[in-house]
N, C-alpha and C positions, 0 to 999 in steps of 0.2 A: 406141235410148235416144229419150226422148221430152223435149218441152221443158222439162219439169221436173223433168230429171234431168241432174248431170254425170257425163261420161264417166269412166272411168276413169284416163285421165293425168290428170285435174285432182283428183280425190280422192287418189290414189295418190303424186302429184307435188307439183302446184301448191300443194295447201294446207297439207300439211306444211310447203314453205320458205316459205310467206306465216307461217305460225305462228311458224316459227324465225327470222323474221327481226324479227317484229313482238317475240318476247322479248328478242332480242339489241338491237334499236333501245330497249328500256325497259331493260335493262342498261346499254347504253351510255349514257343517261341518268344515271342512278344515280353510273355511274363520275366521270360528268361535276361530277355534284354534291359527290360526293368531293374534287374537286379534281386526279384526274388524266385525262390523256387519253385519250377511248377508241380509237382508232385505234392509239396507241401499247402501250395496254393488250393489245390485240384482237392485235398484232404478236409483243407476248412470248409471249402463252397461245400463238400458233400454233407460234412457233418451240422453244419450249419441250416443247411438246406431239405436235408432228406432224415438225417440222422437223429436230427433235436424234434422231439412232437411238436414244440413252438414254432420250430422254424420250420417244419412239417406243412403248420397249420397255416402260415402266410403264403409259404410254396403253393398251396392249395387254392387259396383263394385268390392270387393272382391268376393261376391257371383257370377259375371259373371262368374271367373274365376271356383268356385267351382261348377255350374251347368255344366260345360263339362266334369269337372273330375269326379262328379258322373253320368254322363250317359255314358261318357268311361266303368265306371266299371259294371252299370247298363246291358247294352246291353251285354257285356260278362256274367254277370250272367245267364239274360235271357234264355243263349244256356246252362247253366250250366258250363259256365267259370270264373275261380276266378284270375280275370284279375290286379294284384297284379302291374303291371308294367309301370301305369297311368302317376306317376311321371317321370318315363323316356323315354316313349314315348312323353310327353308334351315338356322335355327337349332338344330331338332330333327335334320335331317340330317348336319349338324354332329357330333352327340352319337352318331349312329347307325356314323359313319365313324371317329369315337374310339375307340369300345369294341372295333370290329374292329379296329383297329390297336393299341391296348392289348393286345388279348390275345393277340396274334399276330405282333406284329413280332418278338420276341424268339423265336421257334421257328419261323417259315418263311421266304422270301428273299420280295424286293421284289415279285418278278415273279407273286407268287401274294397278297400284302399286297395289292397297290396295288386291283388288281381288284375285291378281295372287299370294301376300304373304301368303293369306288364303291358296289359293290352294296349295300352298309351304308347307306351315304346317301342312292340313293332310294328304299329300302325305308323309312326313317325318315321322309324327306320324304313318301312316299306316303300311311301312314298317318297321319299327320296332319293330312293333305287329308281324307283318307277322310272323317272323321265330317263335317264341314261338306257334304260330296258326300251322303252318306248321308241328314242331317238336310234337306238342300234337296229330293232324291228321294222322299223317304220320308216325310217330315213337312212339306213345305212351308215350313223355317225358311230364310229368305234368306240366301245365301251370301256374301252382304257383313257380315252383323250378325257371323256364327258365324265367319269368319274373320279378321275384328277383334278379337274378342273370343279366339280361339287366337294370336294375334299376345301378346297380353296374357300369357298362360296359359302359354306356352313361354319367355316371358321369366322368369318365376317360377318354372316347373319348372327351367330350366339353371342358374339363380343356386343352386336347393337342392340340383342334384346335381352339378354343380363344386365347389364350396364345400364340401359335403359329403362328398364320395365321391371326387373327383379330384384334388383337389390334394396333393401329396404330402405328406408329415409333413416339418415347420419349414419350408414354402415361403410366401411371404407375397403371390406373385401372385397372382390367383384365376384359375387355370388347370392345366390336367392336365401332365403331365410330357412333356416333349420325345419325340417320335416317335424310333425308329431310323434312322439315316439311308437303310438300305434302304427305307424307307416314304417318302421322299421324293420326290415327282416329277422327273423330267427337267428340266433346264433347255434353253429354245432357244437359250441363248448358246454351248450347247456346238457348234453346228452354227450358229450362224449368231451369228458373236462381235460382227456389227458393233451389236448390244443392248446390249452394254457388262454390266456388274455389276448386271443386272434381275432381278428374279423371276419374268419370263416363263419360264411352261413349259407342259409339252404338253398342259395343260386348255383353253390355246389354240387348240391342233388339235383338240380333243375338243369346243369349242363349237363350231366352223366342222361339224365334222360332224353338231352335234345338229343345227344348222339346215339341213344338206340333209335329213336324216332329218325335218326337220320338214313341210320345202315337197314332198318326194314321200309322205307319209302324209296332209296335209291335203288336197291338192289331187290324187293320184295314188293313191288308195285306196279302197276302201268304206267304209270305215271312218272316213273323212275325209269322205266325201259325207254320212254320215249325220251329223256330226260339226256342219258347216256346216249342216245343212239342220235339225237342232236351233235351232241358234243364230239363224236367217234366220226361222223360222215353226216354234214345237213343236207346233202343234195339226195343222199340214198333213203335217209330220214324223210322226206316230203315227196320222195316216192311212193314211199312205205304208207302213206297217209298223216305223217305227223305234220300238225298246223307249227312251224317253227316260230312265225313271228307270238304268236300266242306264247309256243314255249319260255322263247326268249325274255317275255315281257314277265310272266308268273314267276319264273324262276328267279329274275330281277328282284321281284316284289320281296319270295321267301328268302334272298338273300339280304336283302336291306332291311328285312324283318328279322333275322338273327344276329344282324350287328345290333340295332337297335336293341335288342337282350341284353347285350351285351352290357349295357349301361345298367342294369339294373344291382349287378353287384357292387360295384363300387358307389354309386349314388344311393341306393336304398340299404345295402348290406352295411358301409363303413361311414363315410362322410355325411349322410345323412341330410345333403343340399347340393345344389347345381352351381357347380362352380367353372370358371374359363380353362379350358384344355383340360379337363377330366380325364378324355382317352387316354392320353401320354403316349401317343403312338401303338397303343392294344390294336387296333385297324390294323396298323402295318406290319406288326406281329404276327395278326392274322394270318397273310401271304405266306412267310415265313413255316408256318406252322400247316398250313396247305400243304404247300410243296413237299415238306419234310416228311409229313406223314402221311402223303400219295392218296388222298382226299378219303383214306379210310378211317373210321370211325374210331378204331386200337389207336393208329398212326396219330390220330389228332389228338386223344386224350394223352398218349406219351408225350408229343411234342410240346401240346402245354404245359404241363409237369417242367419237361425239361425249362422251358421258358421260364416259368415261373421260378424255378431254383435258380437259375443266372439269375435273376432278380434278387432273391431273398438273398442268396448266399455272396452275391457279388458285393452287397452291401455290406453285411457281414465281413468280409474278407476287406475290402476297402479298407475299414476302421483297424483291423488288425494288421492290414499291410499297407502304410503310407503310399509306400512308390508306387501302389496298383491304385489308379484315381477311378469312382467310380465310372468315368467312362469308355474304362478299356472294356468293360460289358456289353457296354452298346456297340462296340467295335468289334467286340464275338459275336454277337447277333447279324451282322452282317457278313460276319465271315460265313455262318451258317446259311444267310440267305443267298451267298454268294456260290457255295460249294451244293448246298441241295436245291438250287434254283437254274440259276444261269448254268453251272457246271453241272449239274444231275447228274447226267450220262457218261461225265468224264469217265469211268470205270469200266463203263460197259463193253468198249472193244474187248478191252483185255480180258474181260471175264467170258466173253461170248468166245474169243480166241482158246481160253483154258477150258469150256465146256466141250467145244468142237473137239479139241485136243483127246482129252478124257474118251469123248466117245470115238474119234479112231481109234484107238487103242484097244478098246474093249471091242470094235468091229459093229458098232451100231451105227 
């Protein structure tokens, strides 16, 4: 480590904590300006989202979707790609899942329908990410631009498909029919009744498993080495024998598949039907989670729980404190994205200066 580089513990732990605290400090100032106590508001949020078992169940339920979204963005970042299209890929993944369930839930048992539906979600999400990946690899079209465009295309496509083909006759709600009970994911409160009547389901376990697999593949496999080498220096990786175009395309396929799997939690684990705009911004939250978690499995998990807690705790807080509207927590999410994304290295020069001064005093 040189005197111009921060140690890993500083970039992986200290900077994210400082950025998060800065975002919360600004959020506290806004809450104070709204006429409420920041400390009391924080206490209510923590009580309702973490300390209350049922609230924790909802927090982990939201976190299940966010983990997949964060993984989708993170694995693309490892290859130097900024996949902003996780929202659209999750949306289309939900369509693949729904088509499988609607076609099979009346004919096959749930033990077969559920895995096939998950595969459908992953395949549709991967295919939606394939085109931006191909255009980046073969035509030089920047993946940021194409994935943003594909989010809008996905929204329009889903609106057309749901309204035109999936709404049952005579139904006003823009959604598919309700799935058969056999296609519903098992709730964890059957095993852990402490979570109460919450939609927390086995997709949370699948999300944890996905985090483990992600960590092993990225840091303990030859493909993961090629992935990270491409992200660090594509030219050097090319001269080392890495096929850059193939790596980009495969990475986007995997990223899209993970985003597509993010649809499983809400569609099969909660609503049990496909509705308009069901991702509700989860794909965009995945960007903040990947940035804040530094693309590390532990960081992704903790960041997902944080954003899940903001949603759950923010809902209860807005009920207890009418002066704090629900939209305040969208603003807080934006602050976290600002400090952990655009300003992620804001404190780096000060930390580096402090470390260098400490080394000088010790004669290192």
